[in-house]
Every structure is written in structure tokens, then in C-alpha cells.
C-alpha positions as CSV (number, residue, x, y, z in Angstrom):
1,M,37.7,110.0,45.2
2,I,39.3,106.6,45.4
3,G,36.9,103.8,46.1
4,L,37.4,100.3,47.6
5,L,35.3,97.3,46.6
6,I,35.7,94.5,49.1
7,T,35.1,90.8,48.2
8,T,36.0,87.3,49.3
9,G,37.3,84.2,47.6
10,K,34.8,81.9,45.8
11,N,34.2,79.6,48.8
12,A,34.2,82.2,51.6
13,D,34.2,81.0,55.1
14,S,32.9,82.9,58.2
15,N,36.3,84.4,58.9
16,S,36.6,85.8,55.4
17,R,33.2,87.4,55.7
18,L,34.0,88.8,59.1
19,I,37.2,90.4,57.9
20,A,35.3,91.9,54.9
21,K,32.6,93.3,57.1
22,A,35.0,94.9,59.6
23,L,36.9,96.5,56.7
24,F,33.7,97.7,55.1
25,L,32.5,99.3,58.4
26,C,35.9,101.1,59.0
27,V,36.7,102.3,55.5
28,P,34.4,105.2,54.5
29,G,32.8,104.9,51.0
30,S,33.8,101.2,50.6
31,R,31.4,98.6,49.4
32,I,31.1,94.8,49.7
33,L,30.2,92.5,46.9
34,W,30.2,88.8,47.8
35,R,32.1,87.0,45.0
36,G,30.1,83.8,44.7
37,R,31.1,82.0,41.5
38,R,32.4,85.2,39.8
39,T,35.9,85.2,38.4
40,L,38.5,87.8,39.5
41,R,38.2,89.4,36.0
42,S,34.4,89.8,36.4
43,M,35.0,91.3,39.9
44,V,37.4,93.8,38.4
45,S,34.8,94.7,35.8
46,K,32.1,95.2,38.5
47,A,34.6,97.4,40.4
48,R,35.1,99.6,37.3
49,K,31.3,99.9,36.8
50,Q,31.0,101.2,40.3
51,H,33.9,103.6,39.8
52,M,36.1,101.8,42.3
53,T,39.9,102.0,41.8
54,R,40.8,99.3,44.4
55,L,39.5,95.7,44.8
56,C,40.3,94.1,48.1
57,V,40.2,90.3,47.9
58,I,40.0,88.3,51.2
59,Q,40.4,84.6,50.8
60,K,41.2,81.4,52.7
61,N,44.5,79.9,51.7
62,S,45.1,76.2,51.6
63,G,45.7,75.2,55.2
64,E,44.8,77.4,58.0
65,G,45.4,81.1,57.2
66,H,43.8,83.8,55.1
67,S,45.2,86.5,52.9
68,L,44.2,90.0,52.0
69,G,45.4,91.3,48.6
70,V,44.5,94.6,46.9
71,L,44.3,95.2,43.2
72,Q,44.8,98.7,41.7
73,I,42.3,99.0,38.9
74,G,43.1,101.2,35.9
75,T,40.8,101.8,32.8
76,A,42.4,99.0,30.8
77,S,44.4,97.0,33.2
78,W,44.9,96.0,36.9
79,S,47.8,94.9,39.1
80,W,48.4,93.6,42.6
81,L,49.6,96.2,45.1
82,S,52.3,95.3,47.7
83,P,52.3,94.3,50.4
84,A,50.0,91.3,50.5
85,I,48.8,90.6,54.0
86,E,49.0,87.0,55.3
87,I,46.5,86.5,58.1
88,T,47.6,84.0,60.7
89,A,44.9,84.5,63.3
90,V,41.4,86.0,63.6
91,S,40.1,87.2,67.0
92,S,36.7,88.9,67.2
93,P,33.6,89.3,69.2
94,K,30.5,88.9,67.1
95,I,29.9,92.1,65.0
96,A,26.6,93.7,65.7
97,K,24.2,93.8,62.7
98,K,23.1,97.4,63.2
99,L,26.5,99.1,63.0
100,K,26.8,101.9,60.4
101,Q,29.7,102.5,58.2
102,S,32.2,105.1,59.4
103,T,32.5,108.5,57.7
104,C,36.0,109.1,58.9
105,L,39.0,106.8,59.3
106,K,42.4,107.1,61.0
107,I,45.1,104.5,60.5
108,T,47.8,104.3,63.1
109,G,50.8,102.1,64.0
110,K,54.2,101.2,62.5
111,R,52.7,99.7,59.3
112,S,50.1,102.5,58.8
113,K,51.7,103.7,55.6
114,D,51.6,100.2,54.0
115,L,48.0,99.7,54.9
116,G,47.0,103.3,53.9
117,A,48.6,102.8,50.5
118,L,46.5,99.7,49.9
119,I,43.2,101.1,50.8
120,S,43.9,104.7,49.8
121,H,42.1,106.4,52.6
122,C,42.5,109.9,53.9
123,N,43.6,110.3,57.5
124,S,41.6,113.1,58.9
125,N,42.5,115.6,61.6
126,E,38.8,115.5,62.6
127,K,37.8,113.0,65.3
128,A,37.7,109.7,63.5
129,E,34.7,107.4,63.9
130,S,36.9,104.4,63.0
131,R,40.5,103.5,63.6
132,I,42.7,100.7,62.1
133,S,45.9,100.0,64.0
134,A,48.5,98.3,61.9
135,T,51.7,96.9,63.4
136,S,54.2,94.4,62.1
137,K,52.3,91.5,63.7
138,R,48.7,92.7,64.2
139,I,45.9,94.7,62.6
140,S,43.0,95.8,64.8
141,F,39.7,97.4,63.6
142,H,37.7,99.8,65.8
143,L,34.4,101.5,65.1
144,S,33.7,104.2,67.7
145,N,34.7,102.6,70.9
146,I,33.9,99.1,69.7
147,K,36.7,96.7,68.9
148,L,35.5,94.8,65.8
149,L,38.3,92.5,64.9
150,S,42.0,91.7,65.6
151,L,44.1,89.9,63.1
152,G,47.5,88.3,63.5
153,V,49.4,89.2,60.3
154,S,52.6,89.2,58.3
155,Y,53.3,91.3,55.2
156,E,54.5,89.7,52.0
157,K,55.7,91.3,48.7
158,H,53.5,90.4,45.7
159,K,55.3,88.3,43.1
């Protein structure tokens, strides 16, 4: 099974943490590890120790926006996957503390293949507990019938 470890940048703001929590709740089997002062290299090492093959980094860019990048982690190396997601707006009600992580995810929308390749989930024919809708300008996270988060986005190729 492919695992996803979610983290933030070193100086995470409330929006970075909110995005990380929504992603954690929607992606079955994912984990959050707050970065703190750790380097990206040490986060990759932690992901390997937890048998994770993806590391999702959510960070605040200089200026207003945020970005979401995903690393593919091999046994001896790692590389950024494309596309990177530039987040231009964050819209969310407050996420309740007692929500449990989903066991089944469905990704829908015109950019579902791009997002699915980044987080390596399995779309299920069963009734999904969570849903992520990915279009060219917006990504929305839903858990059961609760809308967790909506992001204004653009997709960029990693350099």
C-alpha cells in the first residue's frame, strides 16, 4: 500500500495546518507530522521509517499564497512529482475536532487524474466516506456530508 505523510513548512500558519488536516481526514491511511525545525531531508527520512512513499509538503509562499508539493520517496532517493499546486485562496468553516479519518476516498472533477497521481489513492466503487473534487481552479474536500475546505488553485509543472 502506498502511504502519504503530510507536513507543513517550517513556520506553518493556520491555513497550512487547516489544509493539512483536511487532506489527512480525506485520504485513508495518511498521517500528519508537523515539521517544526526539521529539514526536508529529515522529513523524507521520517517518511521512509513509517513506510510512506509520498510526502506532501504544504507551505506558505512569500506573499499571500500557499503551495502543495508532493515528493515521491524511493529507497535511496526522492523527487518532486508534477504538478505542484499553487493555492490562491482558502475558504473553510472551522473543522470539528472529533472528525475521524475516512476509510474510503473518491476523487472527482476534471483534474482528478492529476491529484490522484500525487496522493496515489484508490478510487473505490463502494460508497466513499470522503470526496475530493479537483477542477482547474478549485479543490474541495468533503468528509461524509461535511464540506471541510475549498481551495482556489492553479497547477504548475515542477522545475
